DODREN-32068 format. One record per atom (N, C-alpha, C, O): atom name; x, y, z; residue in one letter. Coordinates in steps of 0.2 Angstrom, whole numbers. Layout:
at = CA u = X v = Y w = Z aa = A
...
***
This chain:
at = N u = -631 v = 729 w = 28 aa = M
at = CA u = -633 v = 734 w = 32 aa = M
at = C u = -631 v = 740 w = 28 aa = M
at = O u = -625 v = 741 w = 26 aa = M
at = N u = -635 v = 745 w = 28 aa = D
at = CA u = -634 v = 751 w = 24 aa = D
at = C u = -630 v = 756 w = 29 aa = D
at = O u = -630 v = 755 w = 35 aa = D
at = N u = -628 v = 762 w = 26 aa = A
at = CA u = -624 v = 766 w = 29 aa = A
at = C u = -628 v = 770 w = 35 aa = A
at = O u = -625 v = 771 w = 40 aa = A
at = N u = -634 v = 771 w = 34 aa = Q
at = CA u = -638 v = 774 w = 39 aa = Q
at = C u = -639 v = 770 w = 45 aa = Q
at = O u = -639 v = 772 w = 51 aa = Q
at = N u = -641 v = 763 w = 43 aa = A
at = CA u = -641 v = 758 w = 49 aa = A
at = C u = -635 v = 758 w = 53 aa = A
at = O u = -635 v = 757 w = 59 aa = A
at = N u = -629 v = 758 w = 50 aa = Q
at = CA u = -623 v = 757 w = 53 aa = Q
at = C u = -622 v = 763 w = 57 aa = Q
at = O u = -620 v = 763 w = 63 aa = Q
at = N u = -623 v = 769 w = 55 aa = E
at = CA u = -623 v = 775 w = 59 aa = E
at = C u = -627 v = 775 w = 65 aa = E
at = O u = -625 v = 777 w = 71 aa = E
at = N u = -633 v = 773 w = 64 aa = S
at = CA u = -638 v = 772 w = 70 aa = S
at = C u = -636 v = 768 w = 75 aa = S
at = O u = -636 v = 769 w = 81 aa = S
at = N u = -633 v = 762 w = 73 aa = F
at = CA u = -630 v = 757 w = 77 aa = F
at = C u = -624 v = 760 w = 81 aa = F
at = O u = -624 v = 759 w = 87 aa = F
at = N u = -620 v = 763 w = 78 aa = R
at = CA u = -614 v = 767 w = 81 aa = R
at = C u = -616 v = 772 w = 86 aa = R
at = O u = -613 v = 772 w = 92 aa = R
at = N u = -621 v = 776 w = 85 aa = E
at = CA u = -624 v = 780 w = 90 aa = E
at = C u = -627 v = 777 w = 96 aa = E
at = O u = -626 v = 779 w = 101 aa = E
at = N u = -631 v = 771 w = 94 aa = F
at = CA u = -634 v = 768 w = 100 aa = F
at = C u = -628 v = 765 w = 104 aa = F
at = O u = -629 v = 766 w = 111 aa = F
at = N u = -623 v = 762 w = 102 aa = V
at = CA u = -618 v = 759 w = 106 aa = V
at = C u = -614 v = 764 w = 110 aa = V
at = O u = -612 v = 764 w = 115 aa = V
at = N u = -613 v = 770 w = 106 aa = A
at = CA u = -609 v = 775 w = 110 aa = A
at = C u = -613 v = 778 w = 116 aa = A
at = O u = -610 v = 780 w = 121 aa = A
at = N u = -620 v = 779 w = 115 aa = N
at = CA u = -624 v = 781 w = 120 aa = N
at = C u = -625 v = 776 w = 125 aa = N
at = O u = -627 v = 778 w = 131 aa = N
at = N u = -625 v = 770 w = 124 aa = R
at = CA u = -627 v = 765 w = 129 aa = R
at = C u = -621 v = 760 w = 131 aa = R
at = O u = -622 v = 755 w = 134 aa = R
at = N u = -615 v = 762 w = 129 aa = S
at = CA u = -609 v = 758 w = 131 aa = S
at = C u = -609 v = 756 w = 138 aa = S
at = O u = -607 v = 750 w = 139 aa = S
at = N u = -610 v = 760 w = 142 aa = S
at = CA u = -609 v = 759 w = 149 aa = S
at = C u = -614 v = 754 w = 152 aa = S
at = O u = -613 v = 749 w = 155 aa = S
at = N u = -621 v = 755 w = 150 aa = A
at = CA u = -626 v = 750 w = 151 aa = A
at = C u = -625 v = 743 w = 148 aa = A
at = O u = -626 v = 738 w = 151 aa = A
at = N u = -622 v = 743 w = 142 aa = L
at = CA u = -621 v = 737 w = 138 aa = L
at = C u = -615 v = 733 w = 141 aa = L
at = O u = -615 v = 727 w = 142 aa = L
at = N u = -610 v = 737 w = 144 aa = L
at = CA u = -605 v = 733 w = 147 aa = L
at = C u = -607 v = 730 w = 154 aa = L
at = O u = -605 v = 725 w = 155 aa = L
at = N u = -611 v = 734 w = 158 aa = K
at = CA u = -614 v = 731 w = 164 aa = K
at = C u = -618 v = 725 w = 163 aa = K
at = O u = -617 v = 720 w = 166 aa = K
at = N u = -622 v = 725 w = 157 aa = T
at = CA u = -626 v = 719 w = 156 aa = T
at = C u = -621 v = 713 w = 154 aa = T
at = O u = -622 v = 707 w = 156 aa = T
at = N u = -616 v = 715 w = 150 aa = A
at = CA u = -611 v = 709 w = 148 aa = A
at = C u = -608 v = 706 w = 154 aa = A
at = O u = -607 v = 700 w = 154 aa = A
at = N u = -606 v = 710 w = 158 aa = V
at = CA u = -602 v = 708 w = 164 aa = V
at = C u = -607 v = 703 w = 168 aa = V
at = O u = -605 v = 698 w = 171 aa = V
at = N u = -613 v = 705 w = 169 aa = L
at = CA u = -618 v = 701 w = 173 aa = L
at = C u = -619 v = 695 w = 169 aa = L
at = O u = -620 v = 689 w = 172 aa = L
at = N u = -620 v = 695 w = 162 aa = L
at = CA u = -621 v = 689 w = 159 aa = L
at = C u = -615 v = 684 w = 159 aa = L
at = O u = -616 v = 678 w = 158 aa = L
at = N u = -609 v = 687 w = 160 aa = S
at = CA u = -603 v = 683 w = 160 aa = S
at = C u = -601 v = 681 w = 167 aa = S
at = O u = -595 v = 679 w = 169 aa = S
at = N u = -606 v = 681 w = 172 aa = G
at = CA u = -605 v = 679 w = 179 aa = G
at = C u = -601 v = 683 w = 183 aa = G
at = O u = -598 v = 681 w = 188 aa = G
at = N u = -601 v = 690 w = 181 aa = G
at = CA u = -597 v = 695 w = 185 aa = G
at = C u = -590 v = 696 w = 183 aa = G
at = O u = -587 v = 700 w = 186 aa = G
at = N u = -588 v = 693 w = 178 aa = D
at = CA u = -581 v = 693 w = 176 aa = D
at = C u = -580 v = 699 w = 171 aa = D
at = O u = -583 v = 698 w = 165 aa = D
at = N u = -577 v = 704 w = 173 aa = R
at = CA u = -577 v = 710 w = 169 aa = R
at = C u = -573 v = 709 w = 162 aa = R
at = O u = -575 v = 711 w = 157 aa = R
at = N u = -568 v = 705 w = 163 aa = H
at = CA u = -564 v = 704 w = 157 aa = H
at = C u = -567 v = 700 w = 152 aa = H
at = O u = -567 v = 701 w = 146 aa = H
at = N u = -571 v = 695 w = 154 aa = A
at = CA u = -575 v = 691 w = 149 aa = A
at = C u = -581 v = 695 w = 146 aa = A
at = O u = -583 v = 695 w = 141 aa = A
at = N u = -584 v = 700 w = 150 aa = G
at = CA u = -589 v = 704 w = 148 aa = G
at = C u = -586 v = 709 w = 143 aa = G
at = O u = -590 v = 711 w = 138 aa = G
at = N u = -580 v = 711 w = 143 aa = E
at = CA u = -577 v = 716 w = 138 aa = E
at = C u = -576 v = 712 w = 132 aa = E
at = O u = -576 v = 715 w = 126 aa = E
at = N u = -575 v = 706 w = 132 aa = D
at = CA u = -573 v = 702 w = 126 aa = D
at = C u = -580 v = 701 w = 122 aa = D
at = O u = -580 v = 698 w = 117 aa = D
***
């Protein structure tokens, strides 16, 4: 992964972290701690 791709990914995660966490919690059966892992 080149530097530009890494920066793009970091920006994506920073902008979407709330939605990504909600999705992870749903996928882990509603367990927030498992979703954070």
